[in-house]
Structures are given as structure tokens and as C-alpha cells.
C-alpha positions as CSV (number, residue, x, y, z in Angstrom):
1,X,81.2,159.7,123.8
2,X,81.2,163.1,122.1
3,X,77.6,162.6,121.0
4,X,76.5,161.5,124.4
5,X,78.1,164.6,126.0
6,X,76.6,166.9,123.4
7,X,73.1,165.5,124.1
8,X,73.6,165.8,127.8
9,X,74.7,169.5,127.5
10,X,71.8,170.3,125.3
11,X,69.6,168.6,127.8
12,X,70.7,171.2,130.3
13,X,68.8,173.8,128.3
14,X,65.5,172.0,128.3
15,X,63.0,173.1,131.0
16,X,61.6,170.4,133.2
17,X,64.6,168.0,133.1
18,X,67.2,167.3,135.7
19,X,66.9,167.8,139.4
20,X,63.2,167.9,140.5
21,X,61.9,171.0,142.4
22,X,65.1,172.8,141.4
23,X,65.3,176.3,140.0
24,X,68.5,176.3,138.0
25,X,69.1,180.1,138.0
26,X,67.8,183.0,140.1
27,X,64.6,184.0,138.4
28,X,64.6,187.4,136.6
29,X,62.5,189.7,138.8
30,X,61.9,193.4,139.6
31,X,61.9,192.4,143.2
32,X,65.4,192.3,144.6
33,X,67.3,190.9,146.4
34,X,66.7,187.4,144.9
35,X,64.6,185.0,147.0
36,X,66.2,181.8,148.2
37,X,66.3,179.1,145.6
38,X,64.4,175.9,146.4
39,X,66.8,173.0,146.2
40,X,66.2,169.3,146.1
41,X,67.4,168.0,149.5
42,X,69.0,164.8,148.1
43,X,72.8,165.1,148.6
44,X,73.1,162.9,145.6
45,X,72.7,166.1,143.6
46,X,75.6,167.9,145.4
47,X,79.0,168.3,143.9
48,X,81.5,165.8,145.3
49,X,84.9,166.7,146.8
50,X,86.7,166.2,143.5
51,X,84.2,168.6,141.9
52,X,85.2,171.4,144.3
53,X,88.8,171.9,143.4
54,X,89.4,175.7,143.8
55,X,92.1,176.0,141.2
56,X,90.0,174.3,138.5
57,X,86.9,176.4,139.4
58,X,88.8,179.7,139.5
59,X,90.1,178.9,136.0
60,X,86.6,178.0,134.8
61,X,85.1,181.2,136.2
62,X,88.0,183.3,134.9
63,X,87.7,187.0,135.0
64,X,84.2,186.8,136.4
65,X,85.6,186.1,139.8
66,X,85.0,189.3,141.9
67,X,86.5,189.1,145.4
68,X,84.6,192.2,146.4
69,X,81.2,190.4,146.0
70,X,82.1,186.7,146.2
71,X,84.0,184.5,148.7
72,X,84.9,180.8,148.7
73,X,85.3,180.6,152.6
74,X,83.0,182.0,155.2
75,X,83.5,185.8,155.2
76,X,83.4,188.3,158.0
77,X,80.4,190.5,158.9
78,X,79.4,193.6,156.9
79,X,77.5,196.8,157.7
80,X,73.9,195.5,157.9
81,X,72.6,197.0,161.1
82,X,70.1,199.9,161.3
83,X,72.5,201.9,163.5
84,X,75.3,201.6,160.9
85,X,72.8,202.6,158.2
86,X,71.9,205.7,160.1
87,X,75.5,206.5,160.7
88,X,76.2,206.1,157.0
89,X,73.3,208.5,156.2
90,X,74.6,211.1,158.6
91,X,78.1,210.8,157.2
92,X,76.7,211.2,153.6
93,X,74.8,214.3,154.8
94,X,78.1,216.0,155.5
95,X,79.5,215.0,152.2
96,X,79.1,216.8,148.8
97,X,75.4,217.4,148.1
98,X,73.9,216.0,144.9
99,X,73.1,218.4,142.1
100,X,69.3,218.1,142.4
101,X,69.6,219.2,146.1
102,X,71.9,222.1,145.3
103,X,69.3,223.4,142.9
104,X,66.5,223.0,145.4
105,X,64.6,226.2,146.1
106,X,63.6,226.6,149.8
107,X,60.0,227.7,150.4
108,X,56.4,226.7,149.8
109,X,55.6,225.2,146.4
110,X,53.5,228.2,145.2
111,X,54.8,230.9,147.5
112,X,57.8,233.2,147.4
113,X,61.3,231.8,147.7
114,X,62.5,231.6,151.3
115,X,65.6,233.8,151.8
116,X,68.2,232.3,154.1
117,X,71.9,232.8,154.5
118,X,74.3,230.4,152.7
119,X,75.3,228.7,155.9
120,X,71.7,228.1,157.0
121,X,70.7,226.9,153.6
122,X,73.6,224.4,153.4
123,X,72.7,223.0,156.9
124,X,69.0,222.5,155.8
125,X,70.1,220.8,152.5
126,X,72.5,218.6,154.4
127,X,69.8,217.6,156.8
128,X,67.5,216.8,153.9
129,X,70.3,214.7,152.2
130,X,70.9,212.7,155.4
131,X,67.2,212.1,155.9
132,X,66.4,211.0,152.3
133,X,69.7,209.2,151.6
134,X,69.1,205.5,150.8
135,X,72.3,203.5,151.4
136,X,72.8,200.0,150.0
137,X,73.4,197.7,153.0
138,X,75.5,194.6,152.3
139,X,75.4,191.2,154.0
140,X,77.1,187.9,153.0
141,X,74.7,185.2,151.9
142,X,75.4,181.5,151.7
143,X,74.1,180.2,148.4
144,X,74.9,176.6,149.3
145,X,77.2,174.0,148.0
146,X,75.7,174.0,144.5
147,X,77.0,177.5,143.8
148,X,80.6,178.5,143.4
149,X,81.8,180.7,144.9
150,X,79.4,179.7,147.7
151,X,79.1,183.2,149.3
152,X,77.8,186.3,147.8
153,X,77.7,189.9,149.2
154,X,74.1,190.8,148.6
155,X,72.7,194.4,148.8
156,X,69.5,195.5,150.5
157,X,67.8,198.9,150.7
158,X,67.4,200.3,154.2
159,X,63.6,200.3,154.8
160,X,63.1,200.6,158.5
161,X,61.7,204.1,158.2
162,X,60.2,206.5,155.7
163,X,62.8,208.5,153.7
164,X,60.4,211.4,152.8
165,X,58.8,214.5,154.2
166,X,55.9,214.0,154.7
167,X,56.2,210.3,155.3
168,X,55.1,207.7,152.8
169,X,58.1,207.0,150.6
170,X,60.7,204.3,151.2
171,X,64.1,203.3,150.0
172,X,63.7,201.0,147.0
173,X,66.1,199.4,144.5
174,X,66.6,201.5,141.3
175,X,69.8,199.9,139.8
176,X,71.3,196.4,139.8
177,X,74.4,194.7,138.6
178,X,74.9,191.0,137.7
179,X,77.7,188.8,138.8
180,X,78.5,185.5,137.2
181,X,78.7,182.4,139.4
182,X,79.1,178.7,138.6
183,X,76.0,176.5,139.2
184,X,76.2,172.8,139.8
185,X,73.5,171.1,137.7
186,X,72.6,167.5,137.1
187,X,70.7,166.2,134.2
188,X,69.0,162.8,134.4
189,X,68.4,160.4,137.3
190,X,70.4,158.1,139.6
191,X,73.4,156.5,138.0
192,X,72.4,157.8,134.5
193,X,72.7,161.5,135.5
194,X,75.3,163.8,134.1
195,X,76.5,166.7,136.3
196,X,78.6,169.7,135.5
197,X,79.3,173.3,136.5
198,X,77.6,175.9,134.3
199,X,77.8,179.8,134.4
200,X,74.8,181.7,135.7
201,X,74.2,185.3,136.3
202,X,73.0,186.6,139.7
203,X,71.5,190.1,140.0
204,X,72.5,192.3,142.9
205,X,71.1,195.7,144.1
206,X,73.7,198.4,143.4
207,X,71.7,201.6,144.1
208,X,68.7,202.5,146.2
209,X,66.5,205.6,146.0
210,X,63.7,207.2,148.0
211,X,60.5,206.5,146.0
212,X,56.8,205.6,146.2
């Protein structure tokens, strides 16, 4: 029995085996957020009720369970609308300015420095900060029954308008973090298949920046 289980587990690592048309993990990519994973539609490859015991799965996932980014049940809505993004940007414009903006010299690139009062300068810089600020917008995504926890809070960059003056640059991902989930995977076919939960890493956008 031990030999059989060992062979089955090693088989999980071989490409091309197991569920047809299935991508086991989210593919590594510079393009985030991760595209939807194509699953085989046969429910025979879904975990059964006895495989979804929350206490057992929490113990298996251990310290990787992050309630800020994962949920077992359907979560509530998050701030994904354009209006909320604009409000967030405006609010950030009133907050502390980043160091690179505080050092910014006002005036033409090759001309003399523009002399303005401290209050006027701060208002201009705050407006620039609000205009170029790229918030991460989070929405809950249903990964399906073959992931546990099933729901992930996924980040997106606000890209409905240009973030630069003159226009042409847009908010794009510059940093990401990975969260560990459990992935249900079956090796083999029909009554001969062996299924188990395995840990997989899922990349999430954590920072957006105005760039080309």
C-alpha cells in the first residue's frame, strides 16, 4: 500500500497525467491577475463531501490560511467600482506625499524653477498625487470547488483612465505576493484514479504603479 501511494504521489509531479485539459496550478506569468483556469467539466474529478471537512483542511493548510485574502463561504462585496477608486485616489491625495513628489521641482524641464508659495506648491503636488495614484482594487473571486479555500480576494489595477500628464501611461502591476491554497488533484482514470489535496501558490497583485 505504501509503495502504491508513493507511486501515486510521484505521479502528481509528472506533466501530462491526471485530469485531462486541467492546469494544476495558476501558470507563472508577468500578466496579473491570473487568468481563469480551464477545468475538466466532469464532476467525477470534484472533491466529495467527505473531502471538504473544514477542520481537516484548515489543519492541512496550517499557518498559510489568511482570512484577509481567502474565504470558505461566499464573502461580501469589496471596493471594485471606478467611483470608489476615484474616491480612494482623492483621499490619498490629501494624505502624506511620497518622497519623490516632495522633491519634485515645479517648472519646465529646461527652464527656471517655478517659484510658488508653500501652500500653493502643496496643493499642486497633492493634485498630482491624486491624479497619478494607482490603487489596488480588490474583488472576491470564486476559484471553484477544486480549490480550498474556494474564494480569493484578488487585486486589480485601476485602468479606466490614463494616470499621466500628458496622457499615455496607465496603472500596471509592479509587485505581487503569493498565497498558498489547497488544490484538489486526481491522478489516473475512472475507478483507478487517486485524488488528494496538494498545496499550490497563487500570485496576487499587491502594488500598482503609473507606467508605460
